[in-house]
C-alpha positions as CSV (number, residue, x, y, z in Angstrom):
1,M,37.0,74.9,98.1
2,T,39.3,77.6,97.0
3,G,38.6,80.8,95.7
4,F,35.9,82.1,98.4
5,A,36.8,84.1,101.4
6,T,35.5,83.7,104.8
7,V,32.5,86.5,105.4
8,L,32.8,87.9,108.7
9,P,29.9,89.8,110.7
10,A,30.4,93.5,110.2
11,G,32.6,95.1,112.7
12,R,34.2,91.6,113.4
13,K,37.7,91.7,112.7
14,R,39.9,88.7,111.9
15,R,41.8,86.7,114.8
16,G,44.8,89.1,115.5
17,E,43.1,92.4,114.4
18,G,41.2,93.5,116.7
19,H,43.8,96.6,117.9
20,T,43.9,97.8,114.3
21,R,40.2,98.2,114.4
22,R,40.5,99.9,118.3
23,E,43.1,102.1,116.8
24,E,40.7,103.1,113.6
25,I,37.8,103.9,116.3
26,L,40.2,106.1,118.5
27,Q,41.5,108.0,115.5
28,A,37.7,108.6,114.6
29,A,36.6,109.7,117.8
30,K,39.6,112.1,117.7
31,D,38.8,113.5,114.7
32,L,35.2,113.9,115.5
33,F,36.0,115.5,119.1
34,L,37.9,118.0,117.6
35,E,35.7,118.4,114.5
36,Q,32.5,119.0,116.5
37,G,33.2,118.6,120.0
38,Y,32.7,116.2,122.9
39,D,29.1,116.7,123.6
40,S,28.0,117.2,119.9
41,T,29.6,113.7,118.7
42,T,27.6,110.5,119.0
43,I,28.8,107.1,119.2
44,R,26.8,106.6,116.0
45,R,28.9,109.2,114.5
46,I,32.2,107.6,115.5
47,A,31.0,104.0,113.8
48,D,29.8,105.7,110.8
49,R,33.3,107.5,110.5
50,V,35.0,103.8,110.6
51,G,32.4,102.2,108.6
52,I,31.0,99.9,111.5
53,S,28.0,99.5,113.4
54,A,27.3,101.0,116.6
55,P,27.0,97.2,118.5
56,A,30.2,96.7,116.8
57,L,32.0,99.9,118.4
58,Y,30.5,98.7,121.5
59,L,32.6,95.4,121.4
60,Y,35.9,97.4,121.9
61,F,34.1,100.7,124.3
62,K,31.5,100.6,126.4
63,D,30.6,104.3,126.3
64,K,32.0,107.9,124.8
65,E,33.4,108.4,127.9
66,A,35.8,105.4,127.6
67,L,36.7,106.4,123.9
68,M,37.7,110.0,125.6
69,L,39.7,108.3,128.7
70,A,41.6,106.0,126.0
71,L,42.5,109.1,123.9
72,C,43.7,111.1,127.0
73,D,45.9,107.9,128.0
74,Q,47.0,107.6,124.6
75,T,48.2,111.1,124.5
76,F,49.9,111.0,127.9
77,A,51.9,108.0,127.1
78,H,54.0,110.4,124.8
79,L,54.9,112.0,127.9
80,I,55.4,109.5,129.9
81,E,57.8,107.7,127.7
82,A,59.7,111.1,127.5
83,V,60.3,111.5,131.1
84,G,61.0,108.1,131.8
85,E,64.1,108.4,129.5
86,I,64.9,111.7,131.3
87,E,64.7,109.6,134.6
88,R,67.0,107.1,133.1
89,T,69.8,109.5,131.7
90,V,69.5,112.8,133.8
91,A,71.4,112.0,137.4
92,D,70.9,115.7,138.8
93,P,67.4,116.4,140.3
94,L,67.7,120.2,139.3
95,E,68.4,119.4,135.6
96,R,65.6,116.7,135.6
97,V,63.2,119.5,136.6
98,R,64.3,121.6,133.7
99,R,64.4,118.6,131.3
100,F,60.8,117.6,132.4
101,G,59.5,121.2,131.4
102,E,61.4,121.1,127.9
103,A,59.8,117.7,127.7
104,Y,56.3,119.1,128.1
105,V,56.8,121.6,125.7
106,Q,57.8,119.5,123.1
107,F,55.1,117.0,124.0
108,G,52.3,119.7,123.2
109,L,54.0,121.2,119.9
110,S,54.5,118.0,118.4
111,H,51.0,116.9,119.1
112,P,48.9,120.1,119.0
113,D,45.6,118.0,117.8
114,E,46.1,116.2,121.2
115,Y,46.7,119.0,123.3
116,R,44.1,121.0,122.3
117,L,41.7,117.6,123.2
118,V,42.9,117.0,126.0
119,F,44.0,120.5,127.5
120,L,41.8,123.2,125.4
121,G,38.7,121.8,125.1
122,A,35.1,120.7,127.6
123,N,36.2,117.1,126.7
124,I,37.3,115.7,129.7
125,P,34.7,113.6,131.1
126,E,33.2,114.8,134.4
127,A,34.7,112.2,136.5
128,I,38.0,112.8,135.4
129,R,37.5,116.9,135.6
130,K,36.6,116.7,139.4
131,V,39.8,115.1,140.1
132,G,42.2,116.3,137.4
133,H,45.9,115.4,138.1
134,K,44.9,114.1,141.8
135,A,43.3,110.8,140.6
136,A,44.4,107.8,142.5
137,T,47.5,106.1,140.6
138,D,47.8,102.7,142.7
139,D,46.3,101.1,139.4
140,P,48.2,102.7,136.3
141,T,46.4,100.4,134.0
142,K,42.9,101.9,135.4
143,P,41.3,104.2,132.2
144,G,42.1,108.1,132.5
145,V,45.1,108.2,135.0
146,G,47.7,109.1,132.0
147,G,47.6,112.7,133.5
148,A,47.9,112.1,137.2
149,L,50.9,109.4,136.6
150,V,52.8,112.4,134.9
151,F,52.3,114.7,137.6
152,K,53.0,112.2,140.0
153,R,56.7,111.8,138.0
154,L,56.9,115.8,138.2
155,V,56.4,115.7,141.8
156,G,58.7,112.8,142.6
157,I,61.1,114.5,140.8
158,L,60.9,117.9,142.7
159,T,60.9,115.5,146.0
160,E,64.2,114.5,145.0
161,L,65.6,117.8,144.4
162,E,64.2,118.9,148.0
163,A,65.9,115.5,149.4
164,S,69.2,116.6,147.8
165,G,69.4,119.7,149.6
166,T,68.0,122.0,147.3
167,K,65.2,124.2,149.3
168,L,61.8,124.6,147.6
169,N,59.4,128.1,148.4
170,Y,56.4,125.8,148.3
171,P,55.4,122.0,148.7
172,P,56.7,120.1,145.7
173,D,52.9,119.5,144.5
174,T,52.3,122.9,144.7
175,C,55.6,123.8,142.9
176,G,54.5,121.3,140.3
177,E,51.4,123.0,139.6
178,L,53.0,126.0,139.4
179,C,55.2,124.6,136.9
180,W,52.7,123.0,134.5
181,M,49.9,126.4,134.8
182,G,53.0,128.2,133.2
183,L,54.1,125.7,130.8
184,H,50.3,125.3,129.7
185,G,50.3,128.8,129.1
186,L,53.2,128.6,127.0
187,V,52.2,125.8,125.1
188,S,48.8,127.2,124.4
189,A,49.5,130.5,123.3
190,F,52.2,129.0,120.9
191,I,49.3,126.4,119.6
192,L,46.1,128.9,119.3
193,K,48.5,131.7,118.0
194,P,50.8,130.2,115.4
195,E,50.5,133.3,113.6
196,F,51.4,135.7,115.9
197,P,55.1,137.3,115.6
198,W,56.4,135.4,118.7
199,S,60.0,136.7,119.3
200,D,62.2,133.7,119.6
201,R,60.5,130.5,120.5
202,E,63.2,128.8,122.1
203,L,64.1,131.7,124.1
204,L,60.7,132.3,125.5
205,V,60.9,128.5,126.7
206,K,64.2,129.0,128.2
207,G,62.6,132.0,129.8
208,M,59.6,130.6,131.0
209,L,61.5,127.6,132.6
210,D,64.0,130.1,134.0
211,I,61.3,132.2,135.9
212,H,59.8,129.1,137.0
213,L,62.8,127.7,138.4
214,K,63.7,131.0,140.2
215,G,60.3,131.2,141.9
216,I,60.0,127.6,143.4
217,L,63.6,127.6,144.5
218,R,64.5,129.3,148.0
219,T,68.2,131.4,147.4
């Protein structure tokens, strides 16, 4: 018979459309986490925002923590892509460190909502909060390891820099943490205080990178 559409159960996508529903759920979760906070947001509210039932949402994510971990990995995927491009196109280890810093700042300022969600709120599940950037990365597909993968790449670049003959004032992982702490502060200030009369953003980024490189390199 023609003229009759197949009726699917509520929340069930046609074959091949599941990825679209998953992205809709992640977008709704991100919006609600930013609007109401992670703790105040419920699975039911996320499902209502998407227009599906809570049981239908559980077909894609087992709980709210799984949603947050997926959002973290989705956010870090942008930075991982940028770091990969640096590794492919920049040979000098010292220049790689600088370019990594520039990429981090660009990543944060290009994705302010995601940066707020992952770095500037009490949104990270306890399981990840305890291990942070030191989470095991032997399985890169494991939910929640995106941040640790990025940090591992930075430490790898710093290790290569040291192996090239450049002396570091501190171990590579400590140098990596120092770089992140400074750049995180810079990005956070730009995002949280957009109306502040900053002198020159490009010079501030360059100056912060200069300060960090001088601090971690032994002269």
